[in-house]
C-alpha positions as CSV (number, residue, x, y, z in Angstrom):
1,M,151.4,107.8,88.2
2,K,155.2,108.2,88.3
3,A,157.3,106.8,85.5
4,T,159.1,104.5,88.0
5,D,155.8,102.9,88.9
6,D,154.9,102.1,85.3
7,Y,156.8,99.2,83.8
8,T,156.1,100.4,80.2
9,A,157.3,104.0,80.9
10,K,160.8,103.2,79.8
11,I,159.7,101.9,76.5
12,R,157.4,105.0,76.0
13,M,160.3,107.3,76.9
14,W,162.6,105.5,74.4
15,A,159.9,105.7,71.7
16,A,159.4,109.4,72.4
17,N,163.1,110.2,72.1
18,P,164.6,107.8,69.5
19,K,168.3,108.0,68.9
20,V,170.0,106.5,65.9
21,V,173.4,105.1,66.6
22,A,175.7,104.1,63.8
23,A,176.9,100.5,64.0
24,P,180.7,100.2,64.2
25,P,182.4,99.2,61.0
26,L,183.2,95.5,60.5
27,M,186.8,94.7,61.1
28,V,186.7,91.4,59.3
29,T,184.8,89.9,56.4
30,I,182.7,86.9,57.1
31,P,183.5,84.2,54.5
32,H,180.6,83.2,52.3
33,F,179.3,79.8,52.8
34,G,176.3,78.1,51.2
35,C,173.9,75.5,52.4
36,K,175.7,73.0,54.7
37,R,174.5,69.6,55.6
38,F,175.9,67.7,58.5
39,S,175.5,64.1,59.6
40,S,175.8,65.0,63.3
41,H,175.9,67.8,65.8
42,R,179.6,67.1,66.4
43,E,180.4,67.6,62.7
44,M,178.5,70.9,62.7
45,N,180.3,72.1,65.8
46,E,183.7,71.2,64.4
47,W,182.8,73.2,61.3
48,K,181.7,76.2,63.4
49,E,184.8,76.0,65.4
50,Q,187.0,76.1,62.3
51,L,184.9,79.0,60.9
52,W,185.3,81.0,64.2
53,R,189.1,80.4,64.1
54,E,189.3,81.7,60.6
55,I,187.3,84.8,61.5
56,A,189.4,85.3,64.7
57,A,192.6,85.0,62.7
58,Q,191.5,88.0,60.5
59,A,190.6,90.2,63.4
60,P,193.1,92.8,64.5
61,G,194.4,92.4,68.0
62,D,193.0,94.9,70.5
63,G,195.9,94.8,72.9
64,R,193.8,93.5,75.8
65,T,195.2,90.0,75.8
66,D,198.5,88.6,74.9
67,P,198.6,85.8,72.3
68,P,199.3,82.3,73.7
69,A,202.9,81.4,73.6
């Protein structure tokens, strides 16, 4: 049987030839936050949006997009 006919062949090939790839370094630190309780999904989503904005503000620009004017 050819490897292209066997749907598990790719997994077997990956397992036979493992490659360790280093993770890229984190460019920002994720702020610590403890257990949060929310009274609604809207409140949770507002908190998450604020957290994402804080993380994005710390991230260095990659030059692919211009900041909004």
